[in-house]
C-alpha positions in Angstrom: 62.2 85.9 64.1 64.2 83.1 65.7 66.4 83.7 68.8 69.6 82.5 67.0 69.0 84.8 64.0 68.9 88.1 65.9 72.6 88.2 66.9 73.5 87.8 63.2 71.1 90.6 62.4 72.8 92.8 64.9 76.1 92.0 63.3 74.8 92.5 59.8 73.4 95.9 60.8 76.7 97.0 62.6 78.7 96.0 59.4 76.6 98.2 57.1 79.0 100.7 55.5 77.1 103.7 57.0 77.1 102.3 60.5 80.7 101.0 60.3 82.0 104.4 59.0 80.0 106.1 61.8 81.8 104.0 64.4 85.2 104.5 62.9 84.7 108.2 62.9 83.8 108.2 66.6 86.6 105.9 67.5 89.2 108.1 65.8 87.9 111.3 67.3 88.3 109.8 70.8 91.7 108.4 69.9 92.8 111.9 68.9 91.6 113.5 72.1 92.6 111.1 75.0 91.7 112.1 78.5 92.8 110.7 81.8 90.6 109.3 84.6 87.9 111.7 85.8 89.0 114.2 83.2 87.0 112.6 80.3 84.9 115.8 79.8 85.1 116.0 76.0 84.7 112.2 75.6 81.6 112.4 77.8 80.3 115.3 75.8 80.8 113.3 72.5 78.9 110.3 74.0 76.0 112.5 75.1 75.8 114.1 71.7 75.5 110.7 70.1 72.9 109.5 72.6 70.9 112.6 71.9 70.9 111.9 68.2 69.7 108.4 68.9 67.0 109.6 71.2 68.4 107.8 74.2 67.8 109.3 77.6 70.7 109.3 80.2 71.9 110.4 83.5 75.0 112.7 83.8 77.2 113.4 85.5 77.7 110.1 87.4 81.1 109.8 89.1 82.3 113.1 87.7 82.2 112.3 84.0 80.3 109.1 83.7 77.0 108.5 81.9 74.3 105.9 82.2 72.0 105.6 79.2 68.6 103.9 79.4 66.8 101.9 76.7 63.6 100.0 77.1 60.4 100.0 79.2 62.0 101.2 82.5 60.8 98.0 84.1 62.5 94.7 85.0 64.6 92.9 84.1 67.4 95.4 84.1 70.7 94.4 82.4 73.8 96.7 82.1 76.5 97.0 79.5 79.8 98.8 80.5 82.5 100.6 78.5 85.4 102.4 80.1 86.4 105.8 78.8 89.8 106.9 80.1 93.2 107.0 78.5 96.8 106.6 79.8 99.5 109.1 80.6 102.0 108.1 77.9 103.2 109.5 74.6 101.8 107.9 71.5 104.5 106.6 69.0 102.1 105.4 66.3 102.5 107.7 63.2 99.2 108.0 61.5 96.5 110.5 60.6 94.6 110.1 63.9 97.5 110.2 66.4 96.9 111.7 69.8 96.8 115.4 69.7 97.4 115.7 73.4 101.1 115.4 74.4 101.8 112.7 77.0 98.3 111.1 76.7 97.2 108.2 74.7 94.5 105.6 74.3 96.8 102.6 74.7 94.4 100.1 76.1 91.5 100.2 73.6 89.0 102.2 75.7 88.3 104.3 72.6 87.1 101.2 70.9 85.1 100.1 74.0 83.1 103.4 74.0 82.5 103.1 70.3 81.3 99.5 70.5 78.8 100.4 73.2 77.5 103.3 71.1 77.3 100.9 68.2 75.1 98.6 70.4 72.9 101.5 71.2 72.4 102.2 67.5 71.7 98.5 66.9 69.0 98.6 69.5 67.4 101.8 68.1 67.3 100.5 64.6 66.7 96.8 64.7 64.4 97.1 67.7 61.8 98.8 65.6 61.1 95.7 63.6 62.5 92.8 65.6 59.9 90.9 67.6 62.8 89.2 69.5 64.6 92.3 70.5 61.7 94.7 71.3 64.1 96.7 73.4 63.2 100.1 72.1 59.4 99.8 72.4 58.3 101.1 75.7 54.7 101.3 74.6 51.9 98.9 75.6 52.2 97.4 72.1 55.0 95.3 73.4 54.4 92.6 76.0 58.2 92.2 76.5 59.4 94.1 79.6 62.9 95.1 80.4 65.6 97.8 80.4 69.1 98.0 79.2 71.6 100.4 80.9 74.5 101.8 78.9 77.3 102.4 81.5 80.1 104.7 80.2 82.6 104.6 83.1 85.4 106.9 83.9 88.8 106.2 85.5 89.3 102.4 85.0 93.1 102.8 84.9 94.0 102.6 88.5 91.5 105.1 89.9 88.6 102.7 90.4 85.9 104.6 88.6 83.7 101.5 88.7 83.6 101.7 92.6 82.6 105.3 92.4 79.8 104.6 89.9 78.7 101.7 92.1 78.6 103.9 95.2 76.4 106.3 93.1 73.8 103.6 93.0 73.8 102.8 89.2 73.3 99.1 89.7 70.3 99.3 92.0 67.7 96.8 90.8 70.1 95.7 88.0 70.2 91.9 87.5 73.4 91.5 85.5 76.2 93.4 83.9 78.5 92.6 80.9 81.9 94.1 80.1 84.1 93.8 77.0 87.8 94.3 76.4 89.7 94.1 73.1 92.5 91.5 72.9 95.5 92.3 70.6 96.8 88.8 70.2 93.5 86.9 69.9 92.5 86.6 66.2 89.4 88.4 64.9 86.6 87.3 65.3 87.5 85.0 68.2 86.2 85.8 71.6 87.7 84.5 74.9 86.6 84.2 78.5 86.2 81.6 81.3 83.9 80.8 84.1 84.9 81.9 87.6 88.1 83.9 88.1 89.5 85.4 84.9 91.6 88.3 86.1 93.5 88.9 89.3 92.7 91.2 92.2 95.5 93.2 93.7 96.9 96.0 95.8 99.9 98.1 96.4 102.2 98.4 99.4 105.0 100.5 100.6 107.6 99.1 103.0 111.2 98.3 104.0 111.9 95.4 101.6 113.5 94.9 98.2 110.5 94.3 95.8 109.9 96.8 93.1 111.0 100.3 94.1 114.0 101.2 96.2 114.6 104.8 97.3 117.4 105.6 99.7 119.9 108.4 100.4 121.3 110.9 98.0 125.0 110.2 98.5 126.9 107.1 97.5 129.1 107.2 100.6 126.4 107.8 103.2 124.2 105.1 104.7 120.6 106.5 104.9 118.6 106.2 108.1 115.7 104.6 106.3 114.8 103.3 102.9 111.4 102.9 101.2 110.4 100.3 98.6 107.1 99.4 97.2 105.4 96.8 95.0 102.1 95.2 94.0 100.6 91.8 94.9 98.0 89.8 92.9 95.8 86.8 93.5 92.7 85.2 92.0 90.5 84.9 95.1 89.6 87.1 98.0 91.0 84.6 100.4 94.4 84.5 98.6 94.5 88.2 98.3 93.9 88.7 102.1 96.5 86.0 102.8 99.1 87.7 100.7 98.4 91.0 102.4 98.9 89.3 105.8 102.1 87.5 104.8 103.7 90.5 103.2 103.3 92.4 106.4 104.5 89.5 108.5 107.6 88.8 106.5 108.7 92.4 106.2 108.3 93.2 109.9 109.9 90.0 111.0 112.9 90.3 108.7 113.4 93.8 109.8 113.3 92.7 113.4 116.0 90.1 112.7 118.2 92.9 111.5 117.3 95.0 114.6 115.3 97.4 112.5 111.8 98.7 112.7 109.4 98.3 109.7 106.0 99.5 108.8 103.9 98.4 105.9 101.3 100.7 104.3 98.6 99.1 102.1 96.5 102.3 101.8 98.2 103.7 98.7 94.9 103.4 96.8 91.3 104.0 97.8 89.9 101.4 98.3 93.2 99.7 99.0 92.3 96.4 97.3 91.0 95.8 93.8 89.0 92.5 93.9 89.5 89.7 91.4 87.3 89.6 88.3 85.1 86.5 88.8 82.6 85.5 86.1 79.2 84.2 86.9 78.5 80.6 85.9 75.0 81.4 84.7 76.2 84.3 82.7 79.0 82.2 81.2 76.4 79.8 79.8 74.5 82.8 78.5 77.7 84.2 76.9 78.6 80.9 75.2 75.2 80.7 73.5 75.3 84.3 72.2 78.9 84.1 71.1 78.2 80.8 69.3 75.4 82.5 67.3 77.7 85.5 66.3 81.1 84.0 65.7 80.6 80.3 65.7 81.7 77.6 68.2 85.3 77.3 66.8 85.9 81.0 67.5 84.8 80.8 71.2 87.9 80.2 73.3 88.6 79.5 77.0 91.3 81.9 78.2 94.0 81.3 80.7 94.0 83.3 84.0 95.2 86.8 83.4 97.4 88.5 86.1 96.1 92.0 85.3 93.5 93.7 87.4 90.2 95.2 86.2 87.9 97.4 88.3 84.9 95.8 86.6 85.3 93.4 89.5 83.6 96.0 91.8 80.4 95.6 89.8 80.7 91.8 90.1 80.9 92.1 93.9 77.5 93.7 93.8 75.6 91.7 91.2 76.3 88.8 88.8 78.7 90.0 86.1 80.6 88.7 83.1 83.8 90.0 81.5 85.1 88.8 78.1 87.6 89.6 75.4 87.2 90.2 71.7 90.1 89.4 69.4 91.6 92.0 67.0 94.5 90.2 65.3 93.9 90.0 61.5 97.2 88.8 60.2 98.0 92.0 58.3 100.3 93.4 61.1 103.8 91.9 61.6 103.5 92.5 65.4 100.6 92.9 67.7 101.6 95.5 70.4 100.3 94.7 73.8 98.2 97.1 75.9 100.0 100.0 77.6 102.5 100.1 74.6 103.0 103.5 72.9 102.5 101.5 69.6 99.2 100.0 70.6 96.6 100.0 67.8 93.0 99.0 67.4 91.8 96.9 64.5 88.6 98.7 63.5 87.2 95.7 61.9 86.4 94.5 65.4 84.0 97.3 66.1 80.9 95.7 64.5 81.5 92.5 66.4 81.8 94.3 69.7 78.6 96.2 69.0 76.7 93.1 68.1 78.0 91.1 71.1 76.9 93.9 73.5 73.5 94.2 71.9 72.9 90.4 71.7 73.9 89.7 75.2 71.5 92.3 76.6 68.6 91.5 74.2 68.6 87.8 74.9 69.1 88.2 78.6 66.1 90.6 78.7 63.9 88.2 76.8 64.9 85.1 78.8 64.4 86.8 82.2 60.9 88.2 81.9 59.1 88.8 85.2 56.5 86.2 86.2 53.0 87.5 85.6 50.1 86.0 87.5 47.0 84.8 85.8 45.1 87.8 87.2 47.5 90.1 85.5 47.2 88.4 82.2 49.5 86.0 80.3 52.3 87.6 78.1 52.2 86.9 74.4 54.8 84.6 72.9 57.0 87.0 71.0 58.8 84.2 69.2 
């Protein structure tokens, strides 16, 4: 089977009615039961139940509620696929049959779709891998000369609580060569995908100080001048150098301006742990890899270069440890009058995007695995040409 045909086969499989309906059912169940960061116990349980049904082994708990599934030979190369699991603390305003059943909590950023797509990729591996000489992911026996392992990373607490850092500290990326992450995009048409090489999303941090920037908290009476005031804000940049420079200048400007007014000022950057979220920076090598796979699945006209995004993403912590790649999958289909942005109480997922996400995940990992086979000496024997 040709290399370029396998991504299409993954997509064809993921679009089968029985597979698509299975993904839709999972996505809606997660949507109905949103859980905040490090509280994703039922979501984690659902994922483990599906992995058990697929015969996929996993480690749990990792970083409280996280899961790391393993498919393949258990040998190099190791490639990881990541999906975030947590919801947001907000009331859903979408009136439909699968509205959030938990007051004040909602999947308003597509993480329910991300989990579903990664489970869809797992099912693609387990089914197509049985007969596909290109994929060979699910054949750990000596019958396959293709080595390699895919890690399925189900991450908790992406929304401001840096679950990626906690999973990284737990050692999940030891010996892993590359990691891919996916996010749905509400204003990008389906089936377009978008990304860019180098910085794609900002890094940032929070501060609390005596300046007028985002939050102003003073006295309780209109005719009394308070002894002190507290304000806070965020800062964003697209490189580590710029991020550290902003941090330095914020402190300098605040303390100096306070001194001009004969006041004292302190600046606290430790409102989060760790205090800074690094920028999301895509590997050049993985960008080339992504372009080839995306072209095979959605076609060159549907592969777009995105502008820099000011939002922050804790996937960046993984990218600080190993080469990583983060990209977006469009959901806009023209049937909705307005596409609601993430963190909106009206945010919705176009479920037609689910098969594309599953196929992209599966194809990125399968091709990476095949193209990064370990070198075998003549004494050890020459690998067969699986193509």
